ROKE-225540 format. One record per residue: residue number from 1; residue in one letter; x, y, z of N, C-alpha, C in turn. Coordinates in steps of 0.05 Angstrom, whole numbers, plus 32768, in hexadecimal, padded with zeros to 4 digits. Layout:
BEGIN
 num residu  n.X  n.Y  n.Z ca.X ca.Y ca.Z  c.X  c.Y  c.Z
 NUM      A    X    Y    Z    X    Y    Z    X    Y    Z
...
END
This chain:
BEGIN
 num residu  n.X  n.Y  n.Z ca.X ca.Y ca.Z  c.X  c.Y  c.Z
   1      R 8011 7FE8 8000 8000 8000 8000 8012 8019 8000
   2      L 800A 802D 7FF0 801A 8045 7FEE 8016 8056 8007
   3      P 802A 8066 800F 8027 8079 8024 8011 808D 801D
   4      S 8004 8098 8031 7FED 80AA 802C 7FF5 80C3 801C
   5      H 800D 80CE 8021 8014 80E6 8013 8019 80E1 7FF5
   6      I 8022 80C8 7FEE 8025 80C1 7FD2 800A 80BD 7FC5
   7      E 7FF8 80B0 7FD3 7FDD 80AC 7FC8 7FCF 80C7 7FC3
   8      L 7FD2 80DA 7FD5 7FC6 80F4 7FD1 7FD2 8102 7FB9
   9      F 7FEC 80FF 7FB6 7FFA 810C 7F9F 7FEF 8100 7F85
  10      L 7FEC 80E6 7F83 7FE3 80DA 7F6A 7FC7 80E2 7F63
  11      E 7FB7 80EA 7F76 7F9B 80F2 7F71 7F99 810E 7F67
  12      R 7FAE 811E 7F68 7FAC 813A 7F60 7FAC 813C 7F41
  13      E 7F98 814A 7F37 7F97 814F 7F1A 7FAC 8164 7F13
  14      T 7FB1 8177 7F25 7FC4 818B 7F20 7FD7 818D 7F38
  15      P 7FED 817E 7F38 7FFE 817D 7F50 800B 8198 7F57
  16      C 800E 81AA 7F43 801B 81C4 7F47 8036 81C1 7F55
  17      L 8046 81AF 7F4A 8061 81AC 7F54 8072 81C5 7F4E
  18      F 8070 81CE 7F36 807F 81E5 7F2D 806D 81FC 7F26
  19      S 8054 81F8 7F25 8041 820C 7F1B 802E 8214 7F32
  20      S 8024 822D 7F30 8010 8236 7F44 7FF5 822E 7F39
  21      P 7FE1 822B 7F4B 7FC5 8225 7F41 7FBB 823B 7F2F
  22      E 7FC3 8254 7F35 7FB9 826A 7F24 7FC3 8268 7F08
  23      R 7FDD 8261 7F05 7FE8 825F 7EEA 7FDB 8248 7EDB
  24      V 7FD6 8232 7EE8 7FC9 821B 7EDB 7FAD 8223 7ED2
  25      A 7F9E 8231 7EE3 7F83 8239 7EDC 7F84 824C 7EC3
  26      R 7F97 825E 7EC2 7F99 8270 7EAB 7F9F 8261 7E92
  27      A 7FB1 824E 7E94 7FB8 823E 7E7C 7FA0 822E 7E71
  28      R 7F91 8223 7E83 7F7A 8213 7E7A 7F64 8225 7E6F
  29      A 7F62 823D 7E78 7F4D 824F 7E6F 7F52 8258 7E52
  30      R 7F6B 8256 7E49 7F71 825F 7E2E 7F77 8248 7E1B
  31      R 7F69 8232 7E1F 7F6D 821B 7E0D 7F62 8221 7DF2
  32      E 7F73 8228 7DE0 7F6B 822E 7DC5 7F84 8230 7DB3
  33      G 7F80 8231 7D99 7F96 8235 7D87 7F9F 821C 7D78
  34      E 7FB0 8221 7D64 7FBB 820B 7D54 7FD8 8207 7D5E
  35      W 7FE0 81ED 7D5F 7FFA 81E6 7D69 8009 81D5 7D55
  36      D 8023 81D7 7D56 8034 81C9 7D43 8034 81AA 7D49
  37      P 8029 819A 7D37 8029 817D 7D3C 8044 8170 7D38
  38      A 8058 817F 7D2F 8073 8173 7D2A 807F 8168 7D43
  39      W 8078 8174 7D5A 8083 816A 7D74 807A 814D 7D7A
  40      L 8064 8145 7D6E 805A 812A 7D73 806B 8115 7D64
  41      E 8079 811E 7D4F 8088 810B 7D3F 80A6 810D 7D43
  42      T 80AF 8122 7D51 80CC 8125 7D55 80D7 810F 7D67
  43      P 80EC 8100 7D5E 80F8 80EB 7D6F 8102 80F6 7D89
  44      I 8100 80E7 7D9E 810A 80EF 7DB8 8128 80E9 7DBA
  45      P 8139 80FD 7DBD 8156 80F8 7DBD 815E 80E6 7DD5
  46      E 816E 80D3 7DD0 817A 80C2 7DE4 8198 80BD 7DDD
  47      W 81A9 80BB 7DF1 81C5 80B5 7DEB 81D1 80AA 7E04
  48      T 81E9 809E 7E01 81F6 808F 7E16 820C 80A1 7E22
  49      P 8210 80A1 7E3C 8226 80B0 7E48 8241 80A7 7E3C
  50      I 8253 80BA 7E3B 826C 80B6 7E2D 8283 80B2 7E41
  51      P 8294 809F 7E3E 82AB 809C 7E50 82BC 80B6 7E51
  52      R 82C7 80BB 7E69 82D5 80D4 7E6D 82EA 80DA 7E58
  53      A 82FC 80C7 7E53 8312 80CC 7E40 8307 80D3 7E25
  54      L 82F3 80C4 7E1B 82E8 80C9 7E01 82DA 80E4 7E00
  55      Y 82CD 80EB 7E16 82BF 8105 7E17 82D3 811C 7E13
  56      H 82EA 811A 7E21 82FD 8130 7E1F 830B 8131 7E04
  57      E 830D 811A 7DF7 8319 811A 7DDC 8306 8126 7DC7
  58      Q 82EC 8120 7DCA 82D9 8127 7DB4 82CA 8141 7DBB
  59      Q 82C8 8148 7DD4 82BA 8160 7DDC 829E 8162 7DD0
  60      P 828D 814E 7DD6 8272 814D 7DCA 825D 815E 7DD9
  61      G 8267 8171 7DE9 8254 8180 7DFA 823E 818E 7DEA
  62      R 8245 8199 7DD3 8231 81A7 7DC3 821B 8194 7DBA
  63      E 8222 817C 7DB1 820E 8169 7DA8 81FC 8161 7DBF
  64      V 8208 815C 7DD6 81F9 8155 7DEE 81E5 816B 7DF5
  65      N 81EE 8183 7DF5 81DD 819A 7DFB 81C6 819D 7DE7
  66      E 81CD 8199 7DCE 81B8 819C 7DB9 81A2 8186 7DBC
  67      K 81AB 816E 7DC2 8197 8158 7DC5 8187 815D 7DDE
  68      N 8194 8165 7DF4 8185 816A 7E0C 8171 8181 7E08
  69      G 817A 8196 7DFA 8168 81AD 7DF5 8150 81A4 7DE5
  70      L 8154 8193 7DD1 813E 818A 7DC1 812A 817A 7DD2
  71      R 8134 8169 7DE4 8122 8159 7DF5 8113 816C 7E08
  72      Q 8120 8180 7E12 8112 8193 7E24 80FD 81A3 7E15
  73      Q 8103 81AB 7DFD 80EF 81B9 7DEC 80D7 81A7 7DE7
  74      Q 80DC 818E 7DE0 80C7 817B 7DD9 80B5 8177 7DF2
  75      L 80C1 8174 7E09 80B1 8170 7E21 80A1 8189 7E28
  76      G 80AE 81A0 7E27 80A0 81B9 7E2E 808A 81BF 7E1A
  77      N 808F 81BD 7E00 807B 81C4 7DEC 8063 81B1 7DED
  78      C 8068 8198 7DF0 8051 8184 7DF1 8040 8187 7E0A
  79      S 804D 818A 7E21 803E 818D 7E3A 802E 81A7 7E3A
  80      R 803B 81BC 7E31 802D 81D6 7E30 8016 81D6 7E1C
  81      T 801A 81C9 7E06 8005 81C7 7DF2 7FED 81B8 7DFD
  82      Y 7FF2 81A2 7E0B 7FDC 8193 7E18 7FCD 81A5 7E2C
  83      E 7FDC 81B3 7E3C 7FD0 81C4 7E51 7FBE 81D9 7E45
  84      Q 7FC6 81E3 7E2E 7FB7 81F9 7E22 7FA2 81F0 7E0E
  85      T 7FA3 81D8 7E04 7F90 81CF 7DF0 7F80 81B6 7DF9
  86      G 7F8A 81A7 7E0C 7F7D 818E 7E14 7F81 8178 7E00
  87      D 7F92 817B 7DEC 7F97 8166 7DD8 7FA8 8150 7DE4
  88      E 7F9B 8138 7DE7 7FA9 8122 7DF5 7FC1 8117 7DE6
  89      R 7FC3 811D 7DCC 7FDA 8114 7DBD 7FF4 8120 7DC8
  90      F 7FF2 813A 7DCF 8009 8148 7DDA 8010 813E 7DF6
  91      A 7FFC 8138 7E06 8001 812D 7E21 800F 8112 7E1F
  92      A 8006 8102 7E0C 8013 80E7 7E08 8030 80EA 7E00
  93      R 8036 80FD 7DEF 8051 8101 7DE6 8062 810C 7DFD
  94      A 8058 811F 7E0C 8066 8129 7E23 806C 8113 7E38
  95      R 8059 8101 7E3B 805D 80EA 7E4D 8074 80D9 7E44
  96      E 8077 80D4 7E29 808D 80C4 7E1F 80A8 80D2 7E25
  97      V 80A9 80EC 7E21 80C2 80FA 7E26 80C9 80F9 7E44
  98      L 80B5 80FE 7E55 80B9 80FD 7E72 80C4 80E2 7E7B
  99      L 80B8 80CC 7E71 80C0 80B2 7E78 80DC 80AB 7E6D
 100      T 80E3 80B7 7E56 80FE 80B3 7E4B 8113 80BF 7E5E
 101      A 810D 80D6 7E68 8120 80E3 7E7B 8123 80D3 7E94
 102      L 810D 80C8 7E9F 810F 80B8 7EB7 811E 809E 7EB1
 103      A 811A 8092 7E9A 8127 8079 7E93 8145 807E 7E91
 104      H 814D 8095 7E87 816A 809C 7E85 8176 809C 7EA2
 105      Y 8167 80A8 7EB4 8171 80A9 7ED0 8174 808C 7EDA
 106      D 8161 807B 7ED5 8163 805F 7EDF 817C 8051 7ED4
 107      R 8182 8057 7EBB 8198 8048 7EAF 81B4 8053 7EB7
 108      Y 81B6 806E 7EB9 81D0 807A 7EBA 81D8 8089 7ED3
 109      Q 81C5 808D 7EE5 81CC 809D 7EFD 81E4 8092 7F0C
 110      T 81E5 8078 7F0F 81FB 806C 7F1F 8216 806D 7F12
 111      V 8218 8073 7EF8 8232 8074 7EEB 8240 808E 7EEF
 112      R 8233 80A1 7EFC 823F 80BB 7EFF 825A 80BA 7F0E
 113      F 825E 80A5 7F1E 8277 80A3 7F2D 8288 808C 7F24
 114      K 8285 8084 7F0B 8294 806D 7F01 82A1 8074 7EE6
 115      G 82AF 808A 7EE5 82C0 8090 7ECE 82B1 809C 7EB7
 116      I 8298 80A5 7EBB 8289 80B2 7EA6 8289 80D0 7EAB
 117      D 8291 80DF 7E97 8293 80FC 7E9B 8278 8107 7EA3
 118      W 8278 8119 7EB7 825E 8122 7EC2 824E 8131 7EAD
 119      K 825A 8140 7E9B 824B 814F 7E87 823C 813C 7E74
 120      A 8249 8126 7E6D 823D 8113 7E5A 8224 8106 7E66
 121      V 8222 8106 7E81 820B 80FB 7E8E 81F7 8110 7E96
 122      T 8200 8125 7EA3 81ED 8138 7EAF 81DE 8149 7E9C
 123      Y 81EA 814F 7E84 81DB 815F 7E71 81C2 8150 7E67
 124      Q 81C0 8136 7E6B 81A9 8127 7E63 819B 811B 7E7B
 125      D 81A2 8124 7E93 8199 8118 7EAC 8180 8126 7EB6
 126      P 816C 8118 7EBF 8155 8127 7ECA 815B 8138 7EE2
 127      A 8172 8132 7EF0 8179 8143 7F06 817E 8160 7EFD
 128      Y 8185 8164 7EE4 818A 817F 7EDA 8172 818A 7ECA
 129      A 815B 817D 7ECD 8143 8186 7EBE 812B 8185 7ED0
 130      I 812F 8188 7EEA 8119 8185 7EFE 8103 8199 7EF8
 131      Q 810A 81B2 7EF2 80F5 81C6 7EED 80E4 81BE 7ED5
 132      S 80F0 81B5 7EBF 80E1 81AE 7EA8 80D1 8195 7EAC
 133      L 80DC 8181 7EBB 80CD 8169 7EC1 80B5 816E 7ED2
 134      T 80B9 817D 7EE8 80A2 8182 7EFA 808D 8194 7EED
 135      R 8096 81A7 7EDD 8083 81B8 7ECF 8072 81A8 7EBB
 136      A 807F 8196 7EAC 8071 8185 7E99 805D 8173 7EA7
 137      Y 8065 8167 7EBD 8053 8156 7ECC 803B 8166 7ED5
 138      D 803E 817E 7EDF 8028 818F 7EE6 8014 8191 7ECF
 139      Q 8020 8196 7EB7 800F 819C 7EA0 8000 8184 7E94
 140      I 800B 816C 7E98 7FFD 8155 7E8C 7FF0 8143 7EA1
 141      A 7FF1 814B 7EBB 7FE7 813A 7ED0 7FCA 8133 7ECD
 142      S 7FBA 8144 7EC0 7F9D 813E 7EBD 7F98 812C 7EA5
 143      S 7FAC 8125 7E96 7FA8 8115 7E7D 7FA2 80F8 7E84
 144      A 7F91 80EC 7E74 7F8A 80D0 7E77 7FA1 80BE 7E6F
 145      C 7FB5 80C8 7E60 7FCB 80B7 7E57 7FDE 80B0 7E6E
 146      L 7FDE 80BF 7E83 7FEF 80B9 7E9A 7FE3 80A2 7EAB
 147      T 7FF0 808C 7EAC 7FE7 8076 7EBC 7FF1 8079 7ED9
 148      V 7FE6 8069 7EEB 7FEF 806A 7F07 800D 8062 7F07
 149      H 8015 804F 7EF7 8031 8047 7EF5 8042 805E 7EED
 150      D 8039 806E 7ED9 8049 8085 7ED0 804C 8099 7EE7
 151      R 8037 809E 7EF6 8038 80B1 7F0C 804B 80A8 7F21
 152      L 804A 808E 7F27 805C 8083 7F3C 8079 8084 7F32
 153      R 807E 807F 7F18 8099 8081 7F0D 80A4 809E 7F11
 154      F 8092 80B1 7F0C 809B 80CD 7F0E 80A1 80D4 7F2C
 155      V 808E 80CE 7F3E 8092 80D5 7F5A 80AA 80C7 7F66
 156      F 80AB 80AD 7F63 80C1 809E 7F70 80DC 80A3 7F62
 157      G 80DB 80A9 7F48 80F4 80AF 7F3A 8100 80C9 7F45
 158      L 80F0 80DD 7F49 80FB 80F7 7F53 8102 80F5 7F71
 159      L 80F2 80E5 7F80 80FA 80E1 7F9D 8114 80D2 7F9F
 160      D 8118 80BF 7F8D 8132 80B0 7F8D 8149 80C2 7F85
 161      L 8143 80D4 7F72 8157 80E7 7F69 8160 80F9 7F80
 162      G 814D 8102 7F90 8153 8113 7FA7 8164 8104 7FBC
 163      E 815E 80EA 7FC0 816D 80DA 7FD3 818A 80D6 7FC9
 164      F 818C 80D1 7FAE 81A7 80CD 7FA3 81B8 80E6 7FA6
 165      Q 81AC 80FE 7FA1 81BC 8116 7FA3 81C3 811C 7FC0
 166      C 81B1 8116 7FD2 81B7 811B 7FEF 81CE 8109 7FF8
 167      D 81CD 80F0 7FF0 81E3 80DE 7FF7 81FD 80E6 7FEA
 168      A 81FB 80EE 7FD1 8214 80F6 7FC2 8221 810F 7FCF
 169      L 8211 8122 7FD7 821C 813A 7FE4 822A 8132 7FFE
 170      R 821E 8120 800D 8229 8119 8027 8242 8107 8024
 171      D 8242 80F5 8011 8257 80E0 8011 826B 80E1 7FFA
 172      R 8264 80EE 7FE4 8274 80E9 7FCC 8281 8103 7FC0
 173      F 8276 811A 7FC5 8280 8132 7FB8 8298 813E 7FC8
 174      V 82A8 814D 7FB9 82BC 815E 7FC6 82B5 817B 7FBE
 175      A 82C0 818E 7FCC 82B7 81A9 7FC9 82BB 81B5 7FAD
 176      R 82CF 81AB 7F9F 82D5 81B7 7F84 82C1 81AE 7F6F
 177      E 82B0 819B 7F74 82A0 8190 7F5F 8286 81A0 7F5A
 178      N 8282 81A6 7F41 8269 81B5 7F39 8250 81A5 7F40
 179      W 8253 818B 7F40 823C 817A 7F47 8230 8181 7F62
 180      A 8241 8188 7F75 8237 818E 7F90 8224 81A5 7F90
 181      A 822B 81BB 7F82 821A 81D2 7F80 8200 81CB 7F72
 182      N 8202 81BC 7F5C 81EA 81B4 7F4E 81D8 81A2 7F5F
 183      S 81E4 8191 7F6F 81D4 8180 7F80 81C5 818F 7F95
 184      V 81D1 81A4 7FA0 81C2 81B4 7FB3 81A9 81C0 7FA6
 185      A 81AD 81CA 7F8E 8196 81D6 7F80 8180 81C1 7F7A
 186      E 8189 81A9 7F72 8176 8193 7F6C 8166 818C 7F85
 187      I 8174 8188 7F9B 8166 8180 7FB4 8152 8196 7FBC
 188      A 815B 81AF 7FBA 8149 81C5 7FC3 8130 81C6 7FB1
 189      M 8134 81C2 7F97 811D 81C3 7F84 810A 81AB 7F8A
 190      L 8115 8194 7F8E 8104 817D 7F94 80F5 817F 7FAE
 191      A 8103 818A 7FC2 80F6 818E 7FDC 80DF 81A2 7FDA
 192      L 80E3 81B6 7FC9 80CD 81C9 7FC4 80B6 81BC 7FB6
 193      C 80BC 81AD 7FA1 80A6 81A0 7F92 8096 818C 7FA2
 194      F 80A5 817D 7FB3 8097 8168 7FC3 8096 8170 7FE1
 195      R 8092 818A 7FE5 8090 8193 8001 8078 8185 800E
 196      G 807C 817E 8027 8068 816F 8035 806D 8151 8035
 197      F 807E 8148 8022 8085 812B 8022 809A 8126 8038
 198      P 8096 8111 8048 80AA 810C 805D 80C6 8106 8052
 199      E 80C7 80FB 8039 80E1 80F5 802D 80F3 810E 802A
 200      T 80E6 8125 8027 80F6 813D 8020 8100 814C 8039
 201      R 80F7 8145 8050 8100 8153 8068 811D 8151 806D
 202      R 8129 813A 8068 8146 8136 806C 8156 8147 8058
 203      W 814B 814B 8040 815A 815B 802D 815E 8178 8036
END
């Protein structure tokens, strides 16, 4: 059985993790207009983290940034379009992009400390896209395409991310690492989004 605070979260049509109720109401009041269907067909960028030595030889940072930017645009445009039009096709596509980001975390988060250059991982890591992920979830939470399993993947994925960053700050980082500063921001953002959850008090 799920904890009561998780059950209550899953029942919310508009979680307002990153959005205020007023902004959501305004967006829904202006559901109108024509939207670009190209975002429904654009492939979702995926790529594999690059070993440190190879990364420094090839300097693929621009390509990584471009692919990450495309995925963020796809997620933002599709979720915003659903919020403003109610077109379930865009909610379904936003869901696919959201789950792709979470799947990347599942596969690659643990390699951050095993000889993989941090840029090759973090530019495509959900830890560095918390605002866009939580905003998109707010926008598509009322969609019928989101299953209970999808909602649990989202909630527990981000809670696990917060735990990972908390442990990493305490046990694995040294002061010179940029990761440490980024992790503080990630934990603060997640604690704000999931305020009231007992899991976030330690953060």
